[in-house]
MARVEXDREN-564257 format. One line per 4 residues: their letters; for each residue y, x, z of N, C-alpha, C. Coordinates in steps of 0.05 Angstrom, whole numbers, padded with zeros to 5 digits. Example, Ala and Ser with C-alpha at 12.3 -4.5 7.8 and 13.67 -1.06 7.14 Angstrom:
<atoms>
as) -00114,00264,00156,-00090,00246,00156,-00066,00264,00156 | -00045,00257,00142,-00021,00273,00143,00001,00258,00157
</atoms>
This chain:
<atoms>
mffi) -00022,00018,00002,00001,00000,00008,00031,00010,00000 | 00045,00010,-00007,00075,00023,-00022,00088,00005,-00006 | 00110,00021,00007,00141,00012,00014,00160,00022,-00002 | 00177,00006,-00009,00201,00017,-00027,00222,-00001,-00018
kkhy) 00249,00019,-00025,00276,00011,-00022,00288,00000,-00049 | 00287,00020,-00065,00300,00029,-00092,00285,00011,-00114 | 00295,-00007,-00126,00276,-00024,-00145,00287,-00003,-00167 | 00297,00018,-00173,00288,00032,-00201,00273,00038,-00200
vigt) 00249,00050,-00173,00220,00062,-00174,00200,00038,-00176 | 00206,00014,-00172,00186,-00004,-00182,00168,-00001,-00196 | 00171,00002,-00227,00162,00013,-00243,00132,00026,-00234 | 00147,00062,-00230,00127,00078,-00224,00113,00074,-00192
iics) 00117,00058,-00179,00104,00056,-00153,00081,00038,-00165 | 00083,00014,-00180,00056,00001,-00188,00048,00016,-00213 | 00053,00026,-00225,00030,00046,-00245,00023,00062,-00226 | 00027,00074,-00207,00015,00096,-00193,-00006,00080,-00171
lisq) 00001,00055,-00162,-00024,00037,-00155,-00056,00033,-00175 | -00040,00023,-00193,-00059,00014,-00222,-00073,00037,-00226 | -00056,00059,-00224,-00078,00085,-00234,-00099,00084,-00210 | -00092,00082,-00187,-00119,00092,-00166,-00134,00056,-00159
tafa) -00127,00041,-00172,-00150,00022,-00172,-00160,00011,-00203 | -00162,00029,-00217,-00170,00030,-00247,-00179,00009,-00265 | -00185,-00010,-00251,-00202,-00036,-00260,-00181,-00056,-00254 | -00162,-00057,-00233,-00151,-00080,-00213,-00139,-00104,-00235
rdiy) -00135,-00123,-00238,-00121,-00136,-00254,-00095,-00148,-00242 | -00097,-00153,-00204,-00075,-00163,-00203,-00058,-00153,-00182 | -00028,-00148,-00184,-00015,-00139,-00161,00005,-00162,-00139 | 00004,-00150,-00122,00019,-00171,-00097,00037,-00162,-00091
rned) 00055,-00176,-00084,00086,-00166,-00076,00092,-00176,-00043 | 00096,-00165,-00027,00106,-00177,-00008,00130,-00163,00014 | 00150,-00182,00017,00172,-00169,00034,00174,-00179,00064 | 00174,-00168,00082,00175,-00166,00114,00210,-00176,00123
pqgr) 00213,-00188,00145,00226,-00197,00158,00258,-00180,00156 | 00247,-00148,00155,00265,-00130,00153,00284,-00116,00121 | 00259,-00139,00108,00274,-00134,00081,00252,-00109,00063 | 00234,-00100,00074,00221,-00081,00063,00205,-00099,00044
itys) 00195,-00077,00021,00173,-00092,00002,00153,-00077,-00003 | 00130,-00087,-00011,00107,-00071,-00009,00089,-00086,-00027 | 00078,-00069,-00043,00059,-00079,-00068,00029,-00065,-00062 | 00016,-00089,-00068,-00019,-00079,-00057,-00029,-00092,-00079
diat) -00056,-00083,-00080,-00077,-00098,-00102,-00092,-00123,-00076 | -00081,-00115,-00062,-00102,-00142,-00036,-00079,-00164,-00034 | -00084,-00191,-00031,-00073,-00220,-00032,-00065,-00224,-00005 | -00042,-00231,00011,-00051,-00246,00034,-00030,-00272,00023
tesk) -00025,-00290,00051,-00022,-00311,00051,00013,-00314,00041 | 00028,-00288,00049,00055,-00291,00041,00063,-00275,00011 | 00038,-00265,00002,00040,-00250,-00022,00051,-00267,-00044 | 00067,-00252,-00060,00060,-00266,-00088,00057,-00250,-00115
kikl) 00041,-00259,-00129,00018,-00246,-00148,00047,-00244,-00179 | 00054,-00218,-00183,00070,-00211,-00202,00058,-00204,-00224 | 00072,-00211,-00250,00061,-00212,-00276,00072,-00190,-00291 | 00052,-00176,-00297,00045,-00152,-00313,00042,-00143,-00340
spqt) 00058,-00139,-00361,00040,-00138,-00384,00014,-00126,-00392 | 00013,-00139,-00419,-00023,-00131,-00417,-00024,-00108,-00429 | 00000,-00087,-00438,00002,-00063,-00441,-00016,-00045,-00412 | -00001,-00056,-00390,-00005,-00046,-00361,-00031,-00037,-00356
yryl) -00052,-00056,-00370,-00080,-00056,-00364,-00097,-00040,-00386 | -00086,-00023,-00399,-00095,-00010,-00415,-00108,00022,-00413 | -00129,00030,-00413,-00146,00052,-00403,-00153,00072,-00417 | -00146,00100,-00423,-00154,00115,-00445,-00185,00122,-00434
hqvt) -00203,00118,-00461,-00229,00135,-00450,-00242,00146,-00472 | -00265,00155,-00475,-00271,00173,-00496,-00299,00164,-00507 | -00301,00165,-00524,-00327,00152,-00541,-00349,00175,-00554 | -00367,00166,-00537,-00395,00187,-00554,-00410,00171,-00569
kiyd) -00406,00146,-00578,-00427,00134,-00599,-00420,00102,-00606 | -00414,00103,-00638,-00418,00073,-00640,-00443,00062,-00646 | -00448,00044,-00632,-00476,00038,-00624,-00484,00010,-00653 | -00462,-00008,-00656,-00456,-00025,-00682,-00428,-00021,-00684
gdti) -00423,-00047,-00703,-00396,-00056,-00713,-00382,-00064,-00684 | -00391,-00078,-00670,-00380,-00090,-00648,-00388,-00076,-00619 | -00404,-00064,-00620,-00401,-00043,-00592,-00409,-00014,-00592 | -00394,-00007,-00577,-00386,00025,-00567,-00398,00025,-00545
vlen) -00404,00062,-00536,-00411,00072,-00514,-00394,00097,-00503 | -00391,00097,-00479,-00367,00109,-00469,-00379,00141,-00463 | -00359,00154,-00458,-00378,00180,-00444,-00386,00184,-00425 | -00385,00160,-00395,-00400,00156,-00381,-00424,00134,-00383
gqrv) -00432,00131,-00410,-00450,00111,-00413,-00455,00080,-00420 | -00432,00076,-00409,-00420,00053,-00406,-00415,00040,-00438 | -00431,00013,-00445,-00427,00001,-00469,-00407,-00013,-00465 | -00392,-00022,-00479,-00359,-00032,-00489,-00373,-00049,-00508
rllg) -00374,-00073,-00502,-00369,-00097,-00526,-00345,-00111,-00531 | -00336,-00110,-00563,-00311,-00115,-00571,-00311,-00143,-00566 | -00286,-00156,-00554,-00277,-00182,-00546,-00271,-00200,-00573 | -00281,-00223,-00567,-00275,-00245,-00590,-00280,-00243,-00612
intp) -00307,-00221,-00618,-00309,-00222,-00645,-00341,-00223,-00641 | -00354,-00217,-00668,-00385,-00210,-00670,-00385,-00201,-00707 | -00404,-00177,-00701,-00415,-00167,-00730,-00443,-00172,-00727 | -00446,-00173,-00761,-00479,-00179,-00762,-00492,-00147,-00750
eies) -00520,-00166,-00742,-00534,-00135,-00729,-00546,-00121,-00744 | -00550,-00096,-00734,-00562,-00077,-00757,-00589,-00072,-00743 | -00604,-00059,-00758,-00631,-00056,-00753,-00644,-00042,-00722 | -00653,-00057,-00707,-00665,-00037,-00688,-00695,-00045,-00679
ryrk) -00705,-00035,-00659,-00734,-00037,-00652,-00730,-00070,-00641 | -00704,-00079,-00641,-00716,-00113,-00618,-00697,-00131,-00649 | -00690,-00118,-00670,-00681,-00144,-00686,-00675,-00134,-00718 | -00672,-00149,-00735,-00675,-00143,-00765,-00646,-00138,-00766
sepg) -00644,-00130,-00786,-00609,-00122,-00803,-00608,-00146,-00815 | -00581,-00159,-00817,-00553,-00174,-00824,-00542,-00159,-00847 | -00546,-00183,-00868,-00519,-00167,-00887,-00493,-00173,-00877 | -00482,-00141,-00881,-00457,-00135,-00877,-00465,-00114,-00838
giaa) -00485,-00111,-00835,-00479,-00099,-00799,-00471,-00072,-00813 | -00482,-00065,-00836,-00481,-00031,-00838,-00454,-00025,-00845 | -00438,-00041,-00864,-00411,-00043,-00872,-00390,-00036,-00843 | -00401,-00060,-00827,-00385,-00060,-00806,-00390,-00035,-00785
kkwl) -00412,-00021,-00785,-00407,-00006,-00768,-00399,00025,-00783 | -00397,00026,-00812,-00393,00051,-00819,-00363,00055,-00808 | -00347,00029,-00815,-00318,00021,-00810,-00310,00034,-00787 | -00320,00027,-00773,-00318,00032,-00738,-00319,00060,-00741
qrql) -00340,00065,-00744,-00345,00099,-00744,-00320,00117,-00757 | -00313,00110,-00776,-00279,00118,-00792,-00259,00114,-00775 | -00259,00092,-00764,-00235,00089,-00744,-00235,00115,-00719 | -00264,00117,-00710,-00264,00119,-00685,-00265,00158,-00687
rnkk) -00255,00166,-00710,-00268,00200,-00710,-00258,00219,-00694 | -00233,00205,-00681,-00216,00231,-00657,-00233,00222,-00635 | -00245,00198,-00636,-00264,00184,-00604,-00252,00183,-00585 | -00230,00178,-00594,-00209,00160,-00559,-00200,00129,-00562
vyle) -00198,00117,-00544,-00195,00092,-00551,-00177,00079,-00525 | -00161,00058,-00522,-00156,00045,-00504,-00172,00021,-00496 | -00177,00016,-00472,-00192,-00010,-00470,-00170,-00031,-00458 | -00170,-00052,-00462,-00158,-00078,-00450,-00176,-00087,-00445
fdqe) -00178,-00099,-00418,-00196,-00131,-00407,-00171,-00147,-00403 | -00199,-00172,-00403,-00185,-00203,-00401,-00196,-00211,-00371 | -00201,-00238,-00372,-00207,-00249,-00343,-00238,-00237,-00336 | -00259,-00239,-00355,-00287,-00232,-00347,-00287,-00204,-00367
kydr) -00294,-00183,-00345,-00298,-00159,-00358,-00322,-00149,-00367 | -00348,-00165,-00361,-00374,-00150,-00361,-00385,-00181,-00374 | -00413,-00179,-00389,-00424,-00200,-00404,-00443,-00203,-00390 | -00476,-00213,-00402,-00494,-00216,-00371,-00509,-00191,-00380
ykrl) -00502,-00179,-00403,-00515,-00148,-00402,-00502,-00128,-00389 | -00489,-00134,-00378,-00474,-00114,-00363,-00458,-00095,-00382 | -00454,-00108,-00407,-00434,-00081,-00421,-00404,-00098,-00410 | -00392,-00068,-00416,-00358,-00082,-00407,-00354,-00092,-00440
lahv) -00322,-00114,-00431,-00315,-00132,-00451,-00283,-00125,-00448 | -00278,-00122,-00472,-00249,-00097,-00476,-00240,-00115,-00513 | -00217,-00111,-00507,-00205,-00110,-00533,-00198,-00072,-00537 | -00206,-00065,-00560,-00203,-00029,-00555,-00178,-00030,-00582
ylpn) -00161,-00010,-00572,-00146,-00002,-00590,-00145,00034,-00600 | -00135,00037,-00623,-00133,00070,-00628,-00104,00076,-00607 | -00105,00105,-00609,-00086,00110,-00595,-00048,00110,-00611 | -00059,00098,-00634,-00033,00087,-00649,-00027,00063,-00652
gqhl) -00038,00049,-00630,-00035,00020,-00627,-00060,-00003,-00639 | -00065,00006,-00664,-00087,-00003,-00677,-00099,-00025,-00669 | -00110,-00043,-00662,-00133,-00073,-00654,-00148,-00069,-00660 | -00168,-00051,-00655,-00196,-00055,-00674,-00206,-00085,-00675
ntal) -00208,-00102,-00653,-00217,-00123,-00662,-00208,-00144,-00681 | -00185,-00141,-00681,-00166,-00159,-00695,-00170,-00149,-00727 | -00174,-00118,-00726,-00178,-00100,-00754,-00207,-00101,-00763 | -00225,-00107,-00743,-00258,-00117,-00752,-00252,-00151,-00772
veng) -00236,-00170,-00762,-00241,-00195,-00770,-00222,-00192,-00790 | -00196,-00176,-00789,-00181,-00181,-00825,-00192,-00169,-00845 | -00208,-00147,-00837,-00222,-00136,-00859,-00254,-00159,-00869 | -00253,-00178,-00863,-00279,-00188,-00863,-00302,-00178,-00857
lavl) -00299,-00158,-00837,-00323,-00145,-00821,-00338,-00164,-00801 | -00320,-00173,-00782,-00335,-00195,-00762,-00319,-00219,-00761 | -00331,-00237,-00750,-00323,-00276,-00752,-00320,-00270,-00723 | -00299,-00295,-00711,-00289,-00300,-00693,-00310,-00303,-00667
nlip) -00310,-00299,-00647,-00337,-00309,-00620,-00317,-00311,-00599 | -00297,-00329,-00600,-00280,-00336,-00573,-00296,-00349,-00560 | -00299,-00340,-00529,-00309,-00356,-00509,-00297,-00344,-00476 | -00290,-00378,-00477,-00271,-00373,-00456,-00284,-00362,-00431
pnlr) -00271,-00358,-00406,-00241,-00353,-00402,-00223,-00326,-00414 | -00247,-00305,-00431,-00230,-00295,-00451,-00215,-00297,-00473 | -00195,-00306,-00475,-00183,-00316,-00488,-00150,-00305,-00504 | -00143,-00284,-00494,-00126,-00259,-00500,-00128,-00260,-00531
hagi) -00103,-00256,-00541,-00101,-00253,-00569,-00115,-00276,-00599 | -00118,-00295,-00580,-00144,-00314,-00595,-00131,-00317,-00618 | -00101,-00326,-00616,-00086,-00336,-00636,-00082,-00318,-00664 | -00077,-00289,-00646,-00077,-00271,-00675,-00094,-00262,-00684
mlka) -00122,-00266,-00672,-00138,-00261,-00688,-00154,-00287,-00705 | -00153,-00308,-00694,-00153,-00336,-00717,-00135,-00327,-00738 | -00111,-00322,-00738,-00091,-00316,-00762,-00111,-00293,-00783 | -00122,-00276,-00768,-00134,-00257,-00780,-00160,-00264,-00794
qqra) -00167,-00279,-00784,-00205,-00289,-00797,-00188,-00307,-00818 | -00174,-00325,-00816,-00163,-00341,-00844,-00154,-00331,-00869 | -00138,-00304,-00857,-00127,-00283,-00880,-00157,-00280,-00893 | -00171,-00264,-00882,-00199,-00258,-00888,-00211,-00276,-00903
eelg) -00217,-00297,-00897,-00225,-00320,-00912,-00219,-00327,-00933 | -00190,-00339,-00930,-00179,-00346,-00956,-00178,-00318,-00989 | -00186,-00294,-00972,-00179,-00272,-00990,-00217,-00265,-01003 | -00229,-00282,-00995,-00259,-00276,-00992,-00267,-00246,-00983
lgiw) -00262,-00229,-00963,-00263,-00205,-00964,-00289,-00207,-00943 | -00307,-00185,-00953,-00331,-00174,-00927,-00353,-00199,-00932 | -00353,-00206,-00905,-00372,-00236,-00896,-00367,-00254,-00917 | -00344,-00257,-00921,-00338,-00290,-00936,-00344,-00291,-00964
sisa) -00351,-00267,-00971,-00363,-00271,-00998,-00393,-00260,-01001 | -00408,-00265,-00980,-00441,-00252,-00984,-00449,-00290,-00974 | -00470,-00286,-00998,-00482,-00307,-00998,-00496,-00319,-00979 | -00503,-00300,-00954,-00529,-00306,-00941,-00509,-00322,-00918
ykpr) -00478,-00318,-00916,-00461,-00336,-00897,-00457,-00358,-00913 | -00457,-00366,-00936,-00447,-00395,-00943,-00451,-00418,-00928 | -00441,-00443,-00925,-00440,-00458,-00918,-00472,-00471,-00927 | -00483,-00485,-00908,-00513,-00497,-00912,-00510,-00521,-00905
pltq) -00523,-00546,-00911,-00520,-00573,-00896,-00544,-00568,-00869 | -00537,-00580,-00857,-00553,-00583,-00826,-00583,-00585,-00833 | -00587,-00600,-00858,-00609,-00609,-00868,-00625,-00591,-00868 | -00625,-00561,-00885,-00629,-00544,-00880,-00634,-00525,-00869
isek) -00628,-00527,-00840,-00638,-00511,-00815,-00668,-00515,-00817 | -00677,-00496,-00804,-00714,-00492,-00804,-00705,-00466,-00780 | -00737,-00468,-00767,-00744,-00454,-00748,-00745,-00419,-00757 | -00739,-00418,-00783,-00752,-00388,-00788,-00708,-00375,-00788
tngw) -00688,-00397,-00787,-00657,-00396,-00782,-00651,-00371,-00760 | -00639,-00355,-00761,-00630,-00335,-00745,-00603,-00328,-00748 | -00590,-00312,-00730,-00568,-00298,-00733,-00540,-00321,-00737 | -00511,-00314,-00735,-00498,-00325,-00742,-00497,-00336,-00766
qryt) -00485,-00367,-00769,-00496,-00389,-00787,-00471,-00400,-00801 | -00465,-00414,-00819,-00447,-00436,-00825,-00457,-00457,-00835 | -00454,-00488,-00818,-00467,-00508,-00829,-00449,-00529,-00834 | -00450,-00552,-00844,-00437,-00577,-00855,-00455,-00599,-00846
giak) -00439,-00617,-00840,-00455,-00647,-00827,-00429,-00661,-00822 | -00444,-00689,-00818,-00427,-00709,-00813,-00435,-00713,-00778 | -00425,-00715,-00759,-00426,-00721,-00727,-00428,-00751,-00729 | -00452,-00767,-00713,-00453,-00801,-00726,-00447,-00808,-00700
sikh) -00447,-00791,-00665,-00447,-00799,-00647,-00441,-00787,-00629 | -00434,-00790,-00600,-00430,-00772,-00571,-00448,-00787,-00557 | -00456,-00756,-00544,-00480,-00756,-00520,-00461,-00744,-00489 | -00462,-00751,-00466,-00452,-00738,-00449,-00482,-00731,-00424
srky) -00476,-00715,-00412,-00494,-00708,-00397,-00481,-00694,-00372 | -00488,-00685,-00357,-00474,-00664,-00331,-00460,-00645,-00330 | -00472,-00634,-00351,-00464,-00598,-00362,-00451,-00604,-00388 | -00468,-00618,-00402,-00449,-00618,-00434,-00440,-00646,-00446
srli) -00430,-00640,-00463,-00420,-00667,-00482,-00434,-00648,-00517 | -00447,-00672,-00522,-00456,-00667,-00548,-00448,-00690,-00572 | -00449,-00670,-00588,-00435,-00688,-00619,-00463,-00690,-00636 | -00474,-00721,-00640,-00504,-00719,-00653,-00495,-00717,-00681
fnhk) -00512,-00704,-00697,-00518,-00708,-00724,-00534,-00724,-00738 | -00565,-00709,-00719,-00583,-00732,-00729,-00596,-00731,-00704 | -00628,-00732,-00705,-00641,-00739,-00686,-00654,-00719,-00675 | -00649,-00703,-00697,-00660,-00668,-00689,-00640,-00648,-00694
mdir) -00612,-00650,-00692,-00588,-00632,-00689,-00563,-00647,-00671 | -00556,-00628,-00668,-00524,-00630,-00647,-00521,-00606,-00643 | -00489,-00603,-00641,-00473,-00586,-00627,-00468,-00595,-00591 | -00467,-00579,-00581,-00460,-00579,-00549,-00441,-00564,-00539
iand) -00417,-00578,-00523,-00401,-00564,-00510,-00402,-00565,-00484 | -00394,-00545,-00468,-00398,-00553,-00438,-00373,-00567,-00431 | -00373,-00586,-00408,-00353,-00599,-00405,-00330,-00587,-00394 | -00336,-00575,-00376,-00304,-00551,-00369,-00298,-00534,-00392
slpl) -00307,-00537,-00418,-00289,-00530,-00439,-00280,-00554,-00452 | -00277,-00569,-00452,-00275,-00594,-00459,-00245,-00595,-00467 | -00230,-00585,-00441,-00197,-00577,-00440,-00181,-00568,-00473 | -00198,-00558,-00480,-00189,-00539,-00507,-00192,-00550,-00526
fpel) -00214,-00576,-00532,-00223,-00584,-00554,-00198,-00611,-00555 | -00202,-00619,-00585,-00179,-00650,-00583,-00214,-00669,-00576 | -00204,-00692,-00568,-00221,-00715,-00560,-00239,-00713,-00579 | -00270,-00716,-00570,-00292,-00716,-00582,-00301,-00732,-00608
ktyl) -00289,-00752,-00601,-00288,-00782,-00624,-00275,-00777,-00645 | -00252,-00752,-00653,-00237,-00745,-00670,-00263,-00736,-00684 | -00277,-00722,-00682,-00297,-00710,-00700,-00322,-00720,-00721 | -00322,-00750,-00704,-00341,-00765,-00716,-00334,-00781,-00746
gksl) -00355,-00788,-00750,-00348,-00791,-00783,-00336,-00775,-00807 | -00328,-00749,-00790,-00314,-00732,-00806,-00337,-00707,-00820 | -00330,-00702,-00847,-00346,-00674,-00859,-00341,-00652,-00844 | -00355,-00639,-00830,-00349,-00616,-00810,-00366,-00591,-00820
eirg) -00342,-00563,-00812,-00365,-00540,-00811,-00369,-00526,-00787 | -00396,-00517,-00779,-00400,-00511,-00750,-00416,-00483,-00756 | -00405,-00466,-00741,-00406,-00435,-00743,-00414,-00428,-00718 | -00435,-00421,-00715,-00446,-00400,-00699,-00479,-00401,-00698
wisr) -00496,-00398,-00672,-00518,-00389,-00670,-00529,-00407,-00658 | -00557,-00424,-00676,-00578,-00438,-00672,-00599,-00435,-00649 | -00605,-00451,-00628,-00627,-00449,-00612,-00638,-00477,-00618 | -00668,-00468,-00611,-00686,-00490,-00615,-00700,-00497,-00594
kkdh) -00706,-00519,-00595,-00727,-00533,-00568,-00748,-00545,-00577 | -00776,-00544,-00585,-00794,-00556,-00603,-00788,-00565,-00630 | -00778,-00588,-00638,-00772,-00596,-00662,-00736,-00606,-00663 | -00728,-00595,-00641,-00697,-00599,-00646,-00680,-00575,-00640
ysir) -00660,-00577,-00655,-00641,-00555,-00658,-00609,-00564,-00646 | -00603,-00538,-00633,-00569,-00537,-00618,-00555,-00514,-00625 | -00530,-00524,-00628,-00514,-00500,-00634,-00493,-00505,-00603 | -00491,-00482,-00597,-00470,-00479,-00568,-00447,-00472,-00581
ihhp) -00426,-00488,-00584,-00388,-00486,-00593,-00376,-00481,-00562 | -00370,-00461,-00561,-00347,-00451,-00536,-00315,-00450,-00543 | -00309,-00454,-00570,-00280,-00453,-00580,-00281,-00476,-00598 | -00260,-00490,-00599,-00254,-00501,-00621,-00251,-00491,-00648
sail) -00245,-00466,-00652,-00249,-00444,-00676,-00271,-00449,-00692 | -00287,-00455,-00675,-00321,-00450,-00683,-00325,-00479,-00705 | -00303,-00505,-00709,-00310,-00529,-00713,-00295,-00537,-00727 | -00290,-00535,-00762,-00273,-00538,-00775,-00278,-00567,-00797
fr) -00255,-00582,-00806,-00256,-00602,-00817,-00259,-00591,-00847 | -00274,-00605,-00859,-00279,-00592,-00888,-00280,-00622,-00911
</atoms>
């Protein structure tokens, strides 16, 4: 905790505090009855959280490996998954390669020749695989997450609450799609009718169909397309979406990954950017 009297050193004090708590997200301001001000990463009942710019939360790291188009490895062995995007898979012992995967990896390798990046975190810093989730910047300020999307090498995969820079990346994807860059010109990713879904379907895909009805459960709300197909939205994410009845009877394009249970198929949708009116 730091005590200060001169306002011109506030920025220096805060930067010092953040550097000592490298992954701290919140800084709190306290003022005692004598007018002394303290800043801390520990909240109290009297403290007020102060807002800092995203630039404050960028940390320089050394990169030792580019695992694929959306995953890098730091010198400490920590894997970092680029937030908000997905690139096609490359071949591994666990999965087959997907069209466009090698191109995305090679592009990222070229950008990271100097092996140093700045990481910027959002609300959740780890995924279920214990990978760091981050926006990745080159020292010159280039945002690699957005650049991958803008070049048609990645597609949006926005998952709340990590929605920082969502608007910028959405515009980047719209430009890439309009220009038919990368993924948007590969036949494997062309929209297909939902009736063409089969048990062999895997990976990120685009489907078209007309939602017929809505079904609610305790955890999810579902748009039903037929007795074998629906898309599901977590109820706590519904405030991000228009009223679900808006989608009924309309020709839609749904983007995402198919899950299968017996003879029923479903796509989990996290963000309205994955449902388009056609």
